[in-house]
N, C-alpha and C positions, 0 to 999 in steps of 0.2 A: 621710668625714673623721671621725676620732675626736675626742672632746672634748679630749683632750690635744693633738692636732694643731691644733685650732682655737685653743687657748690659746697654743701655740707660735707660730702665725702672727700672732696678735694681739700677742704680745710683740715680734715682729720689727718691727711697724708703729708701736708706741708709742715716743715720744721717750725717749731715755736719761735725761732729767731728770724723767720722770714720777714722781709720788709713789706710794707704795703705795696710798693712797686712790684716786688716779686709775686705777691698774691694776685695783683691786678693782671700781670702778664700771664700767669697761669690760667686765670679765668678767661682772658681774651683768647688764649690758645684753644682752650676747650670749646669756647663759643664758636670760633672759626672752624674747627674740625666738625662740630655738630652741624653748622650751617652747610659746610661742604657735603656732608653725608646726606642732609636733607635735599640739597640740590641734585645730587646723584640719584636719589630715590625718586625724585619727581621728574627725572629726564632732562634736567637743565645742565647736563655736562657738556664739555667741549671735546669734540673728536680728537683723538690722539694725533691725527695728521695735521690738524690746525695748531696744536701745541708744538709739535716738532718744527713746524714752519716758523713759529714765533720765538722759539727758544733762543736762537742766537742773539736776538735783540735784548734778551733779559740778562745776558752775561756781561758783567762789568770787567773791563780789561784794564 
């Protein structure tokens, strides 16, 4: 499925009263997920041990 087809499919599922901001956020979310999956497929992932070590610094208290 091409990027254009993905956006067309997304637009079909978004409510007619969605704001441009809502639509932009949905597109950005889909783009980020696809980028992450591409990185995983190409072996550019971060080992879970490294994520576990960094996770405490990501939490806002």
